[in-house]
Backbone bond lengths (Angstrom), bond angles and torsions (degrees), N, CA, C in turn:
res aa  C-N    CA-C-N  psi(-1)  N-CA   C-N-CA  omega(-1)  CA-C   N-CA-C  phi
1 M - - - 1.458 - - 1.521 108.54 -
2 G 1.361 113.52 131.63 1.451 119.30 177.53 1.537 110.82 -100.10
3 R 1.327 114.53 159.17 1.546 117.53 -178.94 1.471 111.10 -62.31
4 F 1.372 118.81 -20.41 1.442 119.01 -172.86 1.526 111.19 -120.09
5 D 1.331 117.71 22.84 1.427 121.20 174.19 1.526 108.87 -56.10
6 G 1.325 114.42 129.44 1.456 120.13 175.59 1.455 113.75 83.95
7 R 1.347 120.59 -5.67 1.489 126.08 -173.56 1.528 108.47 -91.61
8 V 1.304 117.60 145.55 1.428 124.46 173.10 1.522 110.80 -113.99
9 A 1.343 116.68 126.78 1.451 122.97 -176.69 1.503 112.60 -124.51
10 I 1.269 116.01 151.38 1.430 128.16 164.67 1.424 110.55 -113.32
11 V 1.346 120.37 127.46 1.440 122.54 174.53 1.555 106.74 -125.64
12 T 1.346 116.17 115.70 1.425 116.91 175.81 1.474 113.46 -85.62
13 G 1.315 117.77 161.07 1.426 120.32 -176.03 1.543 111.99 65.53
14 S 1.332 116.15 30.15 1.493 117.67 -173.14 1.436 116.17 -95.87
15 A 1.402 121.23 11.98 1.418 123.76 174.15 1.461 113.67 -70.90
16 R 1.404 115.75 -22.00 1.534 117.35 177.18 1.496 102.26 -170.92
17 G 1.430 113.20 -174.67 1.423 122.50 178.47 1.518 116.55 63.78
18 I 1.352 115.87 -150.68 1.451 117.51 179.20 1.501 113.39 -64.51
19 G 1.371 116.96 -38.45 1.459 116.78 176.68 1.520 113.46 -58.58
20 G 1.311 119.00 -43.40 1.446 124.83 -179.98 1.626 110.74 -62.33
21 A 1.348 111.39 -42.87 1.486 114.36 178.40 1.438 113.88 -66.77
22 A 1.418 115.21 -37.79 1.492 119.11 -178.90 1.567 110.02 -69.65
23 A 1.301 115.70 -38.41 1.468 117.07 177.91 1.540 114.39 -64.77
24 L 1.303 111.40 -39.59 1.571 116.96 175.69 1.497 110.76 -64.64
25 R 1.316 118.70 -37.05 1.460 123.82 -179.46 1.535 110.50 -66.02
26 L 1.339 114.48 -48.57 1.532 116.18 177.83 1.542 111.67 -61.37
27 A 1.370 116.53 -40.25 1.431 120.66 -179.90 1.529 109.13 -65.44
28 S 1.251 118.64 -39.91 1.494 123.32 178.56 1.529 113.28 -58.76
29 E 1.373 111.37 -29.43 1.464 115.30 -179.67 1.515 114.70 -101.47
30 G 1.376 113.15 23.07 1.405 117.76 171.74 1.514 120.32 104.07
31 A 1.340 120.02 -7.37 1.421 122.39 179.38 1.491 116.63 -74.53
32 T 1.340 117.64 144.14 1.524 119.39 167.12 1.520 104.50 -84.97
33 V 1.349 117.22 114.73 1.459 119.99 -171.86 1.551 109.25 -111.40
34 A 1.313 114.75 129.84 1.543 122.80 167.56 1.436 105.98 -85.41
35 F 1.367 120.66 107.91 1.476 124.72 175.47 1.574 102.87 -78.61
36 A 1.263 115.16 110.71 1.485 121.49 -175.79 1.530 108.48 -110.35
37 D 1.354 113.16 128.24 1.508 113.81 180.00 1.514 105.10 -166.78
38 I 1.362 113.57 153.37 1.467 120.24 174.09 1.469 110.55 -68.70
39 N 1.348 117.59 -23.82 1.446 127.24 174.84 1.512 107.63 -90.39
40 E 1.346 117.74 79.87 1.409 121.44 -174.66 1.461 115.45 -60.98
41 A 1.406 116.03 -40.75 1.434 118.40 176.24 1.568 113.36 -58.24
42 G 1.234 112.34 -45.02 1.475 115.75 177.34 1.535 112.62 -62.59
43 A 1.335 115.43 -39.85 1.530 117.06 178.22 1.534 108.55 -66.23
44 E 1.321 118.61 -35.21 1.523 117.88 -176.34 1.535 106.85 -70.78
45 A 1.284 118.80 -32.42 1.567 120.93 179.02 1.507 106.58 -66.88
46 K 1.302 118.77 -44.32 1.477 120.52 -177.34 1.476 110.40 -68.70
47 A 1.382 119.66 -39.03 1.412 120.02 179.85 1.486 111.34 -70.51
48 A 1.299 121.60 -32.35 1.405 124.44 171.96 1.588 111.26 -64.38
49 E 1.296 116.03 -39.81 1.506 120.70 172.73 1.541 109.31 -60.29
50 A 1.315 119.72 -41.79 1.480 119.60 179.87 1.521 110.61 -68.48
51 G 1.337 118.88 -34.00 1.417 122.75 -179.55 1.536 114.24 66.16
52 G 1.271 120.30 -161.40 1.450 124.72 -178.40 1.451 111.32 61.93
53 S 1.312 116.31 -138.59 1.463 123.14 -178.39 1.555 113.75 -91.12
54 C 1.316 117.39 11.19 1.494 120.31 -178.07 1.509 106.11 -72.71
55 F 1.401 111.38 157.15 1.522 119.14 -177.99 1.527 105.67 -154.12
56 A 1.303 111.59 166.67 1.471 120.22 -179.53 1.515 112.46 -115.64
57 V 1.289 116.07 146.39 1.474 125.33 177.85 1.525 109.01 -135.85
58 G 1.358 114.50 124.19 1.444 116.18 172.74 1.543 112.02 -76.85
59 V 1.255 115.27 135.93 1.470 118.51 -176.44 1.549 112.48 -151.80
60 D 1.244 115.57 140.41 1.499 122.49 169.10 1.537 106.05 -105.42
61 I 1.336 118.76 102.42 1.421 119.08 -171.86 1.479 117.75 -70.00
62 G 1.378 112.72 -9.14 1.535 117.62 176.77 1.522 111.47 -89.54
63 D 1.330 117.63 -0.67 1.462 122.60 -179.71 1.517 111.69 -111.09
64 P 1.336 114.73 117.18 1.575 115.87 -176.13 1.527 115.94 -55.40
65 E 1.299 115.24 -40.14 1.470 117.42 -178.72 1.526 110.89 -68.10
66 S 1.368 117.96 -42.91 1.422 118.46 174.30 1.471 114.11 -58.65
67 V 1.314 123.05 -42.84 1.440 127.57 177.89 1.552 108.53 -61.52
68 A 1.353 114.51 -42.95 1.493 115.46 -177.57 1.581 109.46 -65.97
69 G 1.394 111.73 -38.75 1.470 111.79 176.64 1.486 118.25 -64.04
70 L 1.390 115.53 -34.32 1.445 120.08 171.78 1.447 114.68 -57.49
71 H 1.308 118.04 -46.47 1.458 123.77 -178.23 1.470 111.14 -70.72
72 E 1.367 120.18 -34.80 1.427 120.79 178.49 1.635 107.13 -67.90
73 T 1.256 116.79 -38.88 1.540 119.46 176.94 1.483 111.38 -61.37
74 V 1.392 116.23 -48.55 1.485 117.96 -179.84 1.435 111.98 -63.61
75 L 1.285 120.53 -46.91 1.483 123.82 -179.08 1.515 114.25 -63.02
76 A 1.358 115.42 -39.94 1.484 120.83 177.27 1.528 110.13 -68.29
77 R 1.318 115.57 -35.65 1.459 117.68 -177.69 1.574 114.26 -81.52
78 C 1.390 114.08 -34.83 1.452 119.42 -169.49 1.543 113.65 -115.01
79 G 1.307 114.43 -23.45 1.465 118.81 177.80 1.531 113.99 88.61
80 K 1.288 117.96 -9.82 1.488 119.01 -176.97 1.505 106.74 -168.37
81 L 1.317 111.63 173.79 1.524 120.15 175.26 1.516 108.45 -145.11
82 D 1.329 114.44 128.29 1.502 122.94 -178.24 1.506 116.65 -108.18
83 V 1.387 114.12 -35.95 1.455 118.02 -171.66 1.539 108.82 -133.73
84 L 1.326 118.15 137.78 1.424 125.92 167.94 1.456 113.45 -124.26
85 V 1.330 115.06 122.38 1.528 116.99 175.76 1.625 104.18 -113.95
86 N 1.293 112.69 118.98 1.552 120.33 179.34 1.474 105.38 -91.43
87 A 1.313 120.69 95.83 1.459 123.91 177.66 1.553 113.77 -109.65
88 A 1.363 112.36 -19.47 1.490 116.90 -174.49 1.566 108.64 -64.84
89 A 1.332 115.73 133.99 1.446 120.27 174.84 1.478 110.58 -163.88
90 I 1.312 114.56 156.79 1.528 119.32 167.10 1.559 106.15 -96.95
91 V 1.336 114.12 132.07 1.456 116.04 177.03 1.535 105.64 -117.57
92 P 1.374 115.13 105.25 1.442 124.48 -167.74 1.555 107.95 -91.12
93 F 1.399 115.26 169.48 1.427 120.76 168.37 1.551 102.67 -139.47
94 V 1.297 118.05 96.02 1.451 121.48 -177.41 1.589 109.28 -142.35
95 P 1.313 115.40 113.66 1.447 118.89 -179.99 1.539 109.22 -59.92
96 W 1.295 114.89 151.05 1.549 119.42 -175.74 1.550 109.88 -56.14
97 N 1.413 123.17 -40.08 1.335 122.17 178.66 1.483 116.75 -63.75
98 D 1.314 117.42 -13.61 1.468 121.67 179.93 1.514 113.85 -110.42
99 L 1.343 112.60 7.35 1.529 117.72 -175.74 1.439 112.48 -84.07
100 T 1.296 117.05 102.54 1.551 121.06 -179.52 1.591 106.58 -87.48
101 F 1.315 112.25 163.96 1.454 119.32 175.91 1.552 111.44 -59.81
102 E 1.322 115.83 -38.94 1.480 120.97 -178.76 1.497 110.00 -63.57
103 E 1.360 120.18 -37.66 1.465 124.11 176.79 1.471 109.92 -70.16
104 W 1.368 117.51 -41.96 1.481 122.71 177.85 1.573 108.12 -58.13
105 R 1.308 118.17 -47.92 1.483 119.55 -179.83 1.571 114.24 -68.13
106 R 1.380 115.11 -31.44 1.479 116.86 177.18 1.520 110.42 -63.30
107 V 1.285 119.37 -41.04 1.476 122.05 -178.23 1.503 109.30 -75.70
108 L 1.346 120.75 -47.20 1.375 121.51 -176.34 1.578 113.77 -66.55
109 R 1.297 113.95 -30.36 1.482 119.61 175.65 1.512 113.66 -55.74
110 V 1.385 115.63 -39.43 1.409 116.62 -179.75 1.568 111.01 -93.67
111 N 1.339 114.18 -46.75 1.456 117.43 -172.67 1.559 114.19 -72.43
112 L 1.340 118.51 -21.79 1.439 115.26 -178.19 1.603 105.81 -124.21
113 D 1.293 117.99 -51.45 1.498 117.63 -178.40 1.543 107.51 -61.53
114 G 1.313 118.90 -40.00 1.476 122.76 178.88 1.520 112.26 -59.97
115 L 1.360 114.82 -37.03 1.465 118.41 -179.50 1.506 108.14 -66.68
116 Y 1.317 117.95 -45.15 1.444 124.13 179.10 1.504 111.77 -55.56
117 L 1.360 114.81 -50.47 1.441 119.12 179.92 1.536 117.15 -63.45
118 M 1.322 112.76 -37.80 1.429 118.20 178.45 1.566 110.17 -67.15
119 C 1.402 115.55 -46.53 1.420 119.06 -174.71 1.566 109.37 -70.09
120 R 1.347 116.77 -34.30 1.432 117.87 175.89 1.561 113.80 -59.75
121 A 1.333 114.07 -48.32 1.528 116.75 -176.31 1.477 110.08 -74.54
122 S 1.351 122.13 -38.48 1.412 127.28 -178.91 1.548 113.18 -65.40
123 S 1.351 112.32 -43.74 1.462 119.24 -176.77 1.554 111.77 -63.96
124 E 1.350 115.97 -36.84 1.439 119.41 175.67 1.515 113.38 -63.17
125 A 1.311 116.74 -40.88 1.458 121.33 175.77 1.563 113.73 -67.12
126 M 1.349 112.86 -37.75 1.490 117.39 177.25 1.495 112.85 -70.97
127 R 1.339 118.12 -28.17 1.448 120.35 -177.51 1.609 107.78 -67.30
128 R 1.264 116.35 -31.16 1.442 120.40 -176.52 1.551 105.80 -72.30
129 N 1.321 120.65 -26.50 1.445 120.39 174.21 1.467 118.00 -82.52
130 G 1.448 111.83 -19.58 1.494 117.25 -171.66 1.542 110.92 66.90
131 Y 1.343 112.35 32.65 1.514 118.14 176.58 1.493 109.83 -166.85
132 G 1.320 116.48 144.25 1.424 118.84 176.44 1.562 114.19 -175.52
133 R 1.304 118.20 154.66 1.402 124.31 -178.69 1.549 103.76 -134.69
134 I 1.325 114.09 119.54 1.514 119.25 171.12 1.545 108.90 -118.01
135 V 1.320 111.94 123.42 1.451 118.39 177.92 1.501 109.53 -126.19
136 S 1.334 117.50 122.61 1.461 119.11 -173.70 1.611 106.62 -119.47
137 L 1.361 108.83 145.83 1.514 114.73 179.80 1.561 108.10 -84.44
138 C 1.327 109.60 120.56 1.465 118.68 174.19 1.538 107.35 -97.26
139 S 1.352 117.43 -144.64 1.462 119.88 175.38 1.476 111.37 -166.70
140 N 1.277 118.74 139.79 1.509 119.12 176.55 1.505 114.62 -68.28
141 S 1.362 113.34 -5.26 1.519 117.72 174.12 1.508 113.07 -65.68
142 I 1.286 119.84 -21.12 1.405 123.61 -179.67 1.559 111.16 -70.26
143 F 1.367 113.31 -23.69 1.483 118.72 179.49 1.584 107.90 -97.24
144 A 1.265 116.40 -29.11 1.441 119.49 -173.96 1.550 110.50 -89.21
145 G 1.345 118.98 -20.13 1.459 121.26 -177.49 1.541 108.91 66.98
146 T 1.254 120.75 45.81 1.476 128.86 -175.75 1.554 108.91 -55.07
147 P 1.308 119.47 131.29 1.415 122.93 174.96 1.467 116.73 -72.85
148 N 1.334 117.78 165.39 1.482 124.83 178.67 1.483 118.08 64.27
149 M 1.334 115.06 18.07 1.446 118.23 178.17 1.577 108.56 -157.83
150 A 1.289 116.32 51.17 1.493 122.16 179.23 1.532 111.42 -57.18
151 H 1.290 118.06 -42.71 1.458 122.31 -178.04 1.551 108.30 -67.28
152 Y 1.287 117.71 -40.01 1.521 120.61 176.24 1.392 112.02 -60.58
153 V 1.346 115.42 -50.03 1.504 121.63 -177.33 1.554 110.25 -62.57
154 A 1.292 113.25 -38.23 1.508 116.76 176.57 1.562 111.82 -62.67
155 A 1.326 113.38 -45.99 1.492 119.79 177.90 1.480 112.78 -60.00
156 K 1.371 116.47 -48.11 1.461 120.78 -178.57 1.498 115.53 -66.70
157 G 1.393 113.72 -33.19 1.410 117.22 169.33 1.555 113.43 -60.92
158 G 1.338 117.44 -37.61 1.348 125.13 170.79 1.520 115.17 -60.20
159 V 1.358 112.61 -42.24 1.491 114.13 176.24 1.503 113.14 -59.05
160 M 1.316 119.68 -37.28 1.475 118.87 -178.26 1.498 112.58 -75.66
161 T 1.396 116.64 -41.80 1.471 117.31 -177.95 1.555 110.27 -72.08
162 F 1.379 117.29 -35.41 1.403 121.07 176.18 1.528 113.77 -60.35
163 S 1.362 111.57 -42.08 1.531 119.38 -177.81 1.559 106.78 -65.70
164 R 1.296 118.18 -38.62 1.499 121.37 178.72 1.564 107.60 -59.08
165 A 1.325 114.03 -49.79 1.502 116.44 -176.96 1.544 110.73 -68.79
166 L 1.354 118.63 -37.32 1.458 119.31 179.56 1.607 109.14 -67.27
167 A 1.244 117.40 -35.08 1.501 119.51 178.99 1.531 109.22 -57.55
168 T 1.279 115.98 -39.63 1.484 120.31 178.32 1.598 111.89 -67.66
169 E 1.310 115.39 -38.98 1.398 123.37 179.36 1.522 114.46 -67.02
170 L 1.331 115.50 -36.06 1.478 122.54 -172.86 1.500 116.86 -102.84
171 G 1.337 116.35 -9.11 1.474 120.90 -176.54 1.511 111.50 -54.02
172 G 1.302 117.98 -43.06 1.441 120.61 177.17 1.467 118.63 -61.35
173 D 1.297 116.37 -18.13 1.480 124.47 175.84 1.510 114.35 -93.67
174 R 1.383 115.65 6.22 1.506 123.28 -174.70 1.501 112.87 57.75
175 I 1.329 112.53 38.42 1.410 119.84 171.92 1.542 110.28 -110.19
176 T 1.273 117.28 123.71 1.497 121.42 176.69 1.507 109.86 -93.78
177 V 1.342 117.30 147.26 1.431 125.22 178.59 1.536 108.34 -134.43
178 N 1.320 114.26 117.57 1.511 120.08 -174.94 1.524 107.18 -138.00
179 C 1.412 113.53 171.24 1.475 119.55 175.71 1.502 106.72 -135.13
180 V 1.334 112.92 149.62 1.464 124.59 166.26 1.483 108.39 -113.61
181 A 1.351 115.73 128.45 1.516 119.98 -177.75 1.532 108.12 -113.37
182 P 1.263 115.24 100.15 1.524 117.91 178.59 1.481 108.45 -78.38
183 G 1.328 113.50 163.02 1.484 123.25 168.22 1.495 106.21 -88.91
184 L 1.308 116.36 -165.56 1.470 123.27 174.56 1.493 107.28 -61.41
185 T 1.358 114.45 123.36 1.467 119.71 -176.12 1.507 110.58 -127.10
186 D 1.370 111.14 142.68 1.440 119.30 -172.69 1.533 109.82 -78.41
187 T 1.343 116.41 90.49 1.468 122.53 179.37 1.482 107.99 -119.61
188 E 1.315 115.91 174.14 1.472 121.52 179.51 1.516 109.33 -63.02
189 G 1.423 118.59 -43.25 1.377 122.00 178.90 1.456 117.13 -60.77
190 V 1.347 116.21 -43.69 1.486 122.85 176.64 1.589 107.75 -64.58
191 Q 1.241 120.61 -41.36 1.463 122.33 178.39 1.525 113.62 -64.62
192 E 1.292 117.81 -19.53 1.456 126.03 177.50 1.535 116.11 -90.63
193 S 1.355 112.10 -0.81 1.476 118.60 -177.54 1.511 113.18 -130.39
194 P 1.340 117.19 170.19 1.461 120.34 -177.95 1.494 110.38 -65.05
195 H 1.329 119.02 -15.06 1.482 119.03 176.92 1.572 116.12 -59.14
196 K 1.333 112.73 -16.44 1.487 118.03 -177.69 1.479 110.85 -66.14
197 D 1.367 118.14 -19.71 1.450 124.02 -176.98 1.480 109.59 -81.76
198 A 1.269 119.60 -6.92 1.604 119.23 -172.59 1.426 115.33 -97.32
199 F 1.355 120.25 0.31 1.414 118.50 -173.30 1.516 113.52 -64.47
200 D 1.274 120.30 -38.47 1.445 123.28 -177.01 1.615 107.27 -66.55
201 F 1.261 116.01 -44.49 1.451 118.64 179.07 1.560 109.25 -62.10
202 C 1.279 120.54 -44.00 1.526 121.22 -179.74 1.570 107.87 -65.74
203 E 1.301 115.43 -39.19 1.568 118.26 -177.64 1.533 106.93 -61.94
204 M 1.368 118.76 -35.89 1.407 121.20 -178.07 1.563 110.34 -62.27
205 L 1.293 117.78 -28.62 1.509 123.01 -175.46 1.558 109.96 -94.79
206 Q 1.347 118.84 -10.83 1.392 121.65 -177.62 1.526 113.35 -80.22
207 A 1.348 115.88 144.45 1.529 122.13 172.33 1.450 110.72 -69.65
208 I 1.351 115.86 -38.09 1.555 121.57 177.88 1.515 105.72 -108.47
209 K 1.290 114.62 119.46 1.449 116.78 -176.87 1.519 114.00 -78.90
210 G 1.274 118.59 156.85 1.403 125.98 -176.77 1.594 111.84 128.89
211 H 1.312 113.89 170.68 1.426 121.54 177.71 1.507 111.76 -97.84
212 G 1.259 124.20 122.83 1.491 125.68 -177.69 1.509 110.63 -65.61
213 T 1.271 114.38 140.39 1.470 122.58 175.67 1.508 109.34 -122.47
214 P 1.357 118.57 165.58 1.499 119.30 173.64 1.524 114.10 -56.25
215 K 1.329 118.23 -34.12 1.475 120.01 178.13 1.553 112.51 -64.55
216 D 1.325 119.67 -22.05 1.387 122.03 177.07 1.520 112.09 -79.33
217 I 1.299 119.50 -20.15 1.447 123.28 -177.07 1.522 111.52 -92.93
218 V 1.313 117.69 -41.03 1.493 122.59 -168.59 1.534 112.33 -58.88
219 P 1.299 123.88 -31.16 1.487 118.43 178.04 1.521 113.77 -58.14
220 A 1.379 115.75 -37.87 1.431 121.03 179.78 1.539 110.25 -68.39
221 I 1.353 115.65 -38.59 1.452 119.17 175.85 1.466 113.69 -64.73
222 A 1.326 116.13 -45.60 1.501 123.75 -178.62 1.511 108.28 -62.50
223 F 1.346 121.00 -43.45 1.442 122.21 179.42 1.522 112.36 -61.48
224 L 1.365 116.81 -48.87 1.433 120.00 -178.16 1.624 111.79 -66.98
225 A 1.316 114.41 -22.50 1.458 116.39 179.78 1.538 110.76 -91.55
226 S 1.297 118.94 0.60 1.488 119.11 -177.82 1.510 112.10 -100.78
227 E 1.315 115.22 167.22 1.466 122.31 178.20 1.510 114.60 -61.62
228 E 1.289 116.29 -20.98 1.519 123.65 178.51 1.497 109.18 -62.71
229 A 1.318 117.82 -34.11 1.505 121.00 -177.67 1.505 115.01 -85.43
230 H 1.347 117.06 27.64 1.473 119.34 -170.26 1.535 110.38 -67.59
231 W 1.285 120.84 -15.97 1.497 123.15 -171.77 1.589 107.15 -108.63
232 I 1.331 118.00 12.63 1.370 122.49 -178.43 1.517 112.58 -120.69
233 T 1.314 121.29 120.80 1.411 122.98 -179.81 1.505 111.49 -156.44
234 G 1.386 119.74 153.02 1.398 124.65 -177.68 1.521 113.87 71.90
235 Q 1.316 117.99 17.37 1.493 121.75 -174.44 1.495 112.79 -110.73
236 T 1.330 115.96 157.96 1.431 124.69 176.70 1.521 110.34 -124.93
237 L 1.282 115.61 117.02 1.452 125.27 -176.40 1.519 109.52 -102.54
238 V 1.344 116.83 109.69 1.519 120.02 -179.22 1.490 109.00 -85.23
239 A 1.366 112.35 130.01 1.482 123.34 -178.44 1.495 106.85 -121.63
240 D 1.322 119.90 85.59 1.457 119.58 -174.37 1.487 111.50 -147.08
241 G 1.322 118.91 26.22 1.463 120.37 178.37 1.515 111.22 69.19
242 G 1.335 119.78 19.99 1.469 120.74 -179.93 1.488 116.19 76.87
243 M 1.356 117.43 22.76 1.488 118.76 176.80 1.426 107.14 -68.76
244 V 1.330 122.39 -43.70 1.460 125.77 179.01 1.546 108.20 -109.36
245 R 1.289 115.16 123.02 1.502 120.86 -179.38 1.477 108.59 -122.71
246 W 1.324 114.78 110.35 1.501 118.16 -177.45 1.486 114.64 -138.90
């Protein structure tokens, strides 16, 4: 018996990175997972890797119609929704002096507007079950004030505070809402950006030495997405090797 036997989950940003690792973890423990990503081909490859009843759905989480279509597909195919993991995000590298309003909106459209749209649609489906787990990826950058990503830090700060408020709104429906805040993590996206050069600096600040990987983050996500975490809501769990201690 797996922790997620009989459960249906949506994981956004699951074509790769932390989202992909989280989706595979839930599937390995029995969940039927909708691998949701704007990169539909990548999501299909991950869903095939998971096997079983898992499937992929292409989605632009910043678009209301696309989010509605994702939920219609999941509910038509599975009949319910139990777990939402919000992992999709844009991770930019833009110095403040170069940060235009267009770039600001590009990031917030996905990282914060997309969070709202996903939580709105998923919570309605979960209310019909009288059960739900929402886990959103935050970031330790909101505590560290990481440079070259002011719009990302602003959005991720919103993820944490929005989740606290939503936990209050949904507690009566037996739906928990929590965050996991990773530190710098060795993903494909990070390796494609200037952030890849910051690992040694981050490691110097960490209590536990090493470079974080998606496999270091997913146990926290899986726990908060499980029935075991029924008495935990409105919380942010930092998973960064002890770089930030608060």
